[in-house]
C-alpha positions in Angstrom: 8.0 -74.0 11.9 9.7 -71.5 8.5 8.3 -68.5 10.1 10.1 -69.5 13.1 12.8 -70.0 11.8 13.1 -67.4 9.2 10.9 -64.8 11.0 11.1 -65.1 14.5 9.5 -62.1 15.3 7.1 -62.0 13.0 6.0 -66.1 14.8 5.9 -64.7 18.0 3.6 -61.9 17.1 1.3 -64.3 15.3 1.3 -66.9 17.6 -1.3 -67.8 20.4 -0.1 -70.2 22.7 -3.2 -72.5 22.9 -1.4 -75.9 22.2 1.1 -77.5 22.9 2.7 -77.1 19.1 1.8 -73.2 19.2 4.2 -73.1 22.2 7.2 -75.2 21.3 6.9 -73.0 18.3 7.1 -69.6 20.2 10.2 -71.3 22.0 11.9 -71.9 19.1 11.5 -68.5 17.6 12.7 -67.3 21.0 15.7 -69.6 20.7 16.2 -68.1 17.1 16.1 -65.0 18.1 18.7 -65.4 21.1 21.1 -66.2 18.0 21.3 -63.3 16.6 20.5 -61.2 19.8 20.5 -62.7 23.1 19.4 -59.5 25.2 15.9 -59.4 22.9 15.2 -62.9 23.4 15.7 -61.9 26.9 13.3 -59.2 27.0 10.2 -61.0 24.8 10.8 -64.1 27.3 10.1 -61.7 30.2 7.4 -60.0 28.5 5.2 -63.4 28.2 5.6 -65.3 31.6 2.4 -67.6 31.2 3.3 -67.8 26.8 5.5 -70.8 27.4 5.2 -74.0 30.0 8.4 -74.5 32.2 10.6 -77.0 30.6 10.3 -74.5 27.5 11.3 -71.3 29.6 13.9 -73.6 30.5 15.1 -74.5 27.0 14.9 -70.6 26.1 16.6 -69.6 29.2 19.9 -72.0 28.6 19.6 -70.9 24.7 19.9 -67.1 25.6 22.3 -68.7 28.3 24.9 -70.2 25.6 24.5 -67.3 23.4 25.3 -65.2 26.1 28.2 -67.0 27.2 29.7 -67.4 23.5 29.4 -63.3 23.3 31.4 -63.1 26.6 27.8 -61.4 28.5 28.3 -61.4 32.1 24.7 -62.1 32.6 25.0 -65.5 30.6 25.3 -67.1 33.8 22.7 -66.2 35.4 20.2 -67.7 32.6 21.7 -70.8 32.8 21.3 -71.1 36.4 17.4 -69.6 35.8 16.8 -72.6 33.0 19.1 -75.3 35.7 16.0 -74.5 38.5 13.2 -76.1 36.4 12.4 -80.0 36.8 13.5 -82.0 34.3 16.0 -80.0 32.3 18.5 -81.5 30.2 21.4 -79.5 29.2 23.8 -81.1 26.7 27.8 -81.1 27.5 28.4 -78.0 25.5 26.0 -75.8 27.3 27.3 -77.0 30.3 30.5 -76.3 29.5 29.2 -72.8 28.1 28.0 -72.4 31.6 30.9 -73.4 33.4 33.0 -70.6 31.2 30.6 -68.0 32.3 30.3 -69.0 35.7 34.7 -68.8 36.0 34.7 -65.7 34.5 32.6 -64.7 37.6 33.9 -67.4 40.1 30.3 -68.3 40.6 31.7 -72.0 42.0 28.7 -73.3 42.8 27.4 -72.9 39.2 30.9 -74.5 37.8 30.6 -77.5 40.0 26.9 -78.0 39.2 27.5 -78.0 35.6 30.4 -80.3 35.8 28.8 -82.5 37.8 25.9 -82.7 35.6 28.0 -83.3 32.3 27.6 -86.8 30.2 30.9 -89.1 31.9 33.2 -88.9 29.6 32.9 -85.3 29.2 33.2 -84.9 32.8 36.3 -86.7 33.2 38.4 -84.9 31.1 41.5 -83.0 32.6 40.1 -79.7 32.1 37.0 -80.4 33.8 38.3 -82.2 36.2 40.8 -79.3 37.0 37.9 -76.6 37.0 35.8 -79.4 39.6 38.6 -79.3 42.0 38.7 -75.8 41.9 35.4 -75.5 42.7 35.8 -77.9 45.2 38.3 -76.1 46.7 36.9 -72.4 46.7 33.9 -74.2 48.6 35.2 -75.7 51.0 36.1 -79.2 50.5 39.8 -79.9 50.0 39.1 -83.9 49.9 36.6 -83.9 47.0 39.2 -81.2 45.3 42.4 -83.5 45.9 40.2 -86.1 44.4 39.3 -84.5 40.9 43.1 -83.2 40.9 44.2 -86.3 41.0 42.0 -87.6 38.2 43.3 -84.4 36.0 46.8 -85.2 36.9 46.7 -88.4 35.3 46.5 -86.4 31.9 49.5 -85.1 30.3 49.3 -81.3 28.6 47.8 -78.2 30.0 45.1 -79.1 32.5 46.6 -82.5 33.6 50.1 -80.0 35.1 48.0 -77.6 36.5 46.4 -80.3 38.4 49.8 -81.9 39.6 50.8 -78.2 40.7 47.5 -77.9 42.7 48.3 -80.8 44.4 51.8 -79.5 44.9 50.2 -76.5 46.7 51.7 -76.5 50.6 48.9 -75.8 52.9 46.5 -72.7 53.4 49.1 -72.2 56.6 51.7 -71.1 54.0 52.0 -67.7 52.2 52.4 -69.0 48.8 49.6 -67.9 46.7 48.3 -70.1 44.3 47.8 -69.0 40.9 44.3 -66.9 40.4 41.4 -68.1 38.5 42.0 -64.9 36.2 45.5 -65.6 35.9 44.3 -69.5 34.7 41.8 -68.0 32.3 44.2 -65.6 30.6 46.4 -69.0 30.4 
């Protein structure tokens, strides 16, 4: 365990994934590498496709996604999406929040929706996530769900509550007034 944290590449070189504990140590070593170099961790993970089981692989993919998202790397949303496909994968609300941010930068509305819906109840009900859930639903063509999310967000006083109020007041698509772009909102 000390080697996996202190010298993770050395731990990977020594590890032979015969036992579950050794596979867990390999996953921890890869996650540790991801904290300083997500691209290196991704390359090492792809070099050893059978080294980890599905759950361990998803854990490492989520860690790579988290670190890549914190560095604003374009492939972050891909890593989260890969991790989410594994059965039984559990993300923390922090992981999901970073997944949302990464997906927003690429306007991957399905990922935005999936990440927010998977949050714990308390986090999911925050105005910022309800607002973005509404934007995702709107982009995915579900206006009633979008309005429901925005109504929840609009109850809160603050930036996202105000954005939700504005979204609820937007004229129908037949009018020529364009809503704020996602990029404008992210920059704000």
